[in-house]
Steps between C-alpha positions, in 0.01 A plus 500: 500500500747718686505441876596761755836452663365371827229261375729198484660584833167542677368176352806302613493656848130418540544128440482246779782248547313222321415734211866606477607136489252416226594811298871424525438145375280634219757763401773235510332327208526808281875523461625675188836336441706393797433812710147555626457876533140463621615301800787743566255791495258315727770418755640852491159663547424259785808612691462876447340701777432804280479494122804650329502494120869571457616217728256260336629589155859469621430155647360383167769677294254733328665824604541632144208351311173609662276349232610144572436547873152637434418205276632257760297669772179483294555133416582428865178667614295298251668175609427577866136562421486174304654311792256650747208420268610135488545487877 
């Protein structure tokens, strides 16, 4: 299911500190290879004041391939919902 651009950002910004801690631990378990892009995206969205798609893509090195970023964002959103369900 395609998420709007700000859904992930709004979800991360709405978390309390304990929820953020639990989600970062949960996302840390889902590393694909040696670099965990879910955790990078979570940390980057946590530090942003206003959502900016281009800077987020640049941080994750998805500036040219938009499909991979959209897939990552959808998987990230699903993982966050799973973590919050388990909390």
